[in-house]
N, C-alpha and C positions, 0 to 999 in steps of 0.2 A: 832665818831664812829671809828677812827684810834684808838685809844689811849683804846680803848675797845680791840678794836683787837692784840693790842700789850702782855697786859695782858697773864697773863701763867692761863691758865685753863679755859680762856674765854670761853662760848659756840660758840662764832661768831667767822667764818671761812670767809677767803676771798681765791678763786682757782686765779691767776693770768690768767691762759694761756685762762679759760673761761669768765676772770671778771665775777666771780659768787659768791654772797655776800649767808649767809646760819647761820642760828642759827640751833646746835645741840642739842639736848634733845632727853630723854628715857632711859634707862637703857645706862648705861657707861661701857667698857670692854678695858682692855690693849692689843694693839695689839701687840703680840708676836716677829714679824720683827722688828717695830721701838721703842716699849717700851711708845707710843703716846696713854692718852687716847683718845679712842672713843666712839660717842653716837652710837645709836642705829638708830634716827631717824633724817634726816637732811632737814629743809624747809626753801627753796630758800626764799632773803629777795629779796625785790623790792621796800622798801624804809625805810629810815633810821630807827632804833624803837629810834632815840630820837632829830630828830626835824622833820621828815615825808617825808625829801626831796628826789624828785624820784631818785633811784638808775642808774646808766650806764646801758644799756641794757646788757642783759647776752649773752654769744656767745658762747656756749656749744655746738649747734646743727652746727653752722657754724665750729667749732672746730672739731669737730668731721667728719663732710663731708670733708673739710678738711685733716685731717692724713688717712682714710681711703684709698680717690682717692688717693692723693699725695704720701704715702707711703703704701701702700695696707696692711694698718693695718684692719683686721677682727672682733677683741675685744678690745676697748679701755680704757676698765677697766682689760686686761691683761698684768701684766709687761712682760715677752716676749716682747710680739707684740708691747708695748711701746716704748722696745728699736733701733724700727726702724724710730721713731720720732726724726728727731733731735732736739738738745738744743730752737734753734730759737721760737720750737712751744710749749714747756714745759714751757714757761716764754711769756711774756708781749710782746714780741719783734714782734711776728708775728703778729697782730692784729695793733699794733703802728704804725708798717709798711705801713698797708694796711691802713691807718687812721680812723680806725675804733674806 
């Protein structure tokens, strides 16, 4: 799975700060800001598509709760709002420090 995540154009995604794995599919479009190809649908993965092993617990809800409470972020999808969040919380660092 790690190799597939590193391949250019793969529909697999890993979001480090929420420890979430996704498979993207559907209509693709180009993000004008980043130039990245983005798919219309992202389905969370709970098991490895190759070997079936259960993936680690996703931390999306925990992350949202922390950044809203600790940094007064109202909308976690708003790029300007996310500027309030320290770098530690946009990486795996925060959950590793908490032992999650």
